[in-house]
N, C-alpha and C positions, 0 to 999 in steps of 0.2 A: 731281259724279263726277268724278273724277280723269280725266286722259286718257294714260296712257302710252305711252312709245316702244314697248312689245315687251307686245303679248296673244297668249295662248296660250288658242285655243277647246278645250274639253275633253268628251268624252263618253265613258261607260262601256255595257257589255252585262253582263249580270249572270244567274246561274242562278235568281234568283226577285226576290221583292219586298220581303221582308225581310231586312235584315243581321242583326237580333236571332236568327232563326231558323237562322244560320249559313249563309246563302247568298254566295256567292262574285264577284268580277269575273272575267269570262271574255274581255273583250275592252276595250280602251282606244285612243283615238283622239286624237290632238292636232293642231291645225291653226295654225302661228306665222303673226302677223302682226306688222309693222314699219313704224311711222309709217302704218296703216292701209293699209297694201299688203299682198300674201300675200307673205312671204319665201321661199317654195320649200321651207321645213324643216317637217317632219312628224314624227311619231312614232306608228305604229300597232303594237300587239301583243295576242296572244293569249294564252291562259293556261289551263293545265291546272288546273281547278277541284277535282279529287280528289273530286268529289261529282256525283251527277245532276243533271241540269236538268231545272227544273219543266215540265210541259207548257206553262203559260201563258206562263212565258218564251220557251219553246222557239216558240212559235207566231209571237211577236214578232221575234225576230230568227234565227231559224233552226237553230240549232246545238243539238248535243248533245253530251253526255259523250262519245261515241265520235269526235265530230269535234276533239276537244282533246285526247285523251291522248297525243299527241308533241308538243304544245306544252309551253315552260316553267312554272314554277310563278310566280306572282307575286313570290316573295321573290326568285327570278334575277334580276327585271328591275328590283328597286325603285331601285337605285341609279341606272340609266339613266335610268329616270321620273322621279326626283327632279330629276336632274341638268338634264334638258330643262324643265323646271318653273321652274327656280331662279329668284328676282327678277322671274319675270313678273306680270302681272294676269292670271288664270285665270277665265275666262267659262264658265258653266255654266248649260244650262236646267237649272231646276230642281235647284239646286247641291246643297239638303240632300242629296238621293238619293245621289248620285254621291259628294258628299264623305265621307258616313256609309260607304260601302262602302271608298272608300280608304282612310279611317282607319283601319278596322276591319283591312285587309288591311297598312297599314304597322306598325299595332300587332303583328300576328300574326310580324313578322319584324325586331321591335324597331328601328324606323325612326319617326321625329318625324313628326308631325302634319302633313296638307297645308301647312296656313297658317302652318306655321315655316319653311317654305322658299320661299314667294311673298309676290309684292308685299301682294296681296289676292285674294280669292277673290268676283267678283261673279256674282248670279244675274240671268240675264238673263228668268227668267221673271217676277221682281218688276218690273223694269224695263217689261216685257210690259204689265204688268195696270196699272202706274201711268200710261202712254201711252194703253192701251185699256180703261180700266175697263169692268166689265161685259161684254165679248167673251171669245172663245174666244181664248188663249193658248199653247195646244201649238205647237211646233215647225211641225206640219203647217199648223195654222191663219196663224201667223205669215209661211210661205212662202205661202201662197195669199194673205194681206193684203198683201205687199211684193212680188209675182210672182216670186218666186227660184222656180224649176223643181224639184222634188222626182219628177217622173214615174218618172224612172229607178229608184228606190226602192223593191223590192219588198218587202225585208225592212229591219228598221233595224239600222243596222251602225254604230260608233263613230266611225270614220274619216269614211265620209257624213254622218253627222247633224252630226258638229264643223265639217265644211266649209258644210253648210248653215246650220249656226249664224253661222256668220262671216258670212256672206252677208246674214242675216237681221240681225245685228247692226249691220253697216254701213249698211244701211237705216234701222234704229230710230235710229242715233245720227249721222245726217249732217247734224242741223242743229245740233249741238254746236258746231261752230267760230264762234267768237265774231266779231261784226261790232262789236264797240265801240272802234272805233280814232278815238279824236279825238274833238271835238264832245259831249264827255260823255255818251255813249248812243248813239254808232253810227249807222248808217244810218236805221233806222226813226223815232229821235228827228227826227235831220235834216229828213227830209222831212216828217213831220207839223209842226214847227215853221216851217217854210220854210227851212231853211238850205241852204249851198250843199254838194253833195257831189262830187267830194271836197275835202276841206281842204286847202289849199294846201301845199305842202312835203310831202304825202303821194305817196310811189313808187308808180307802179302799174306792175305786171308784166301783159302781155298774156297771155290765157288761151291754152294750146295748142289745137288742132285738136280732140284726144282730151277733152281739159278741158271745153271749150263742150258738146261732145256728153252728155258725163256731166253737166252742168249741166242739158242741157236733160230729160234722164233724169229728174233728181232733180224737176227742176219739174213732170214730168209726173206723177211719181207722187205726188206733194203735191196736185195738183189731184185726184186720184184718190180719194184720201184724204179733201178737202174736199168732194166730191160735186159739182164745179164750178170755177171759177177761184179757186184759193187766195191766200190775202194775200201771200204771196211774188211770186205771179206780177204781182198790182198793184203792188208795190212796184218 
């Protein structure tokens, strides 16, 4: 998987479960990360779906048509949405659902499909299933697994869920940084073969206090996942 500089975490809320039944997007939330850090930029919009909200959907996100009649239509904000997403890697939990609804909205206002304006769309649910086969991998389950607090969430909301997804994603992908610097395989190979680390000539930049604290927290999380002392801690 590529590690782009700019990632946008996206979530939507809708009037119902099936886009094929004419259900519409009523909320979109986007959170931007640059270099694995929150940039402070986000996009959060509500839309008038011009149709009633199913009872089941309203129970999830707490919104009904009466709450949305004064909001703009999706078509009124389509260019703004595409401009925010342009060129980014877009991460969505259960991407097929949100992407299907967004593409239907874009088609209705004669705009191109989502994937034509972004670098790629990545399904975080698919990644979670690869990392945790046979386990529950809903966003709530992942928040619990990675100790991301979601206790303040009474209803689902697109911006809040995008924020939670960003935190979960950082936890899920924290081990992707490569250690393969010299010695034809990196730190683990060097230790296993009795090599010397660091290799001669490697520039070493001392970690800051915050970085050391973050590293310690990461190791604690790995220990919890391993149910004891993780391999990283031993290394």
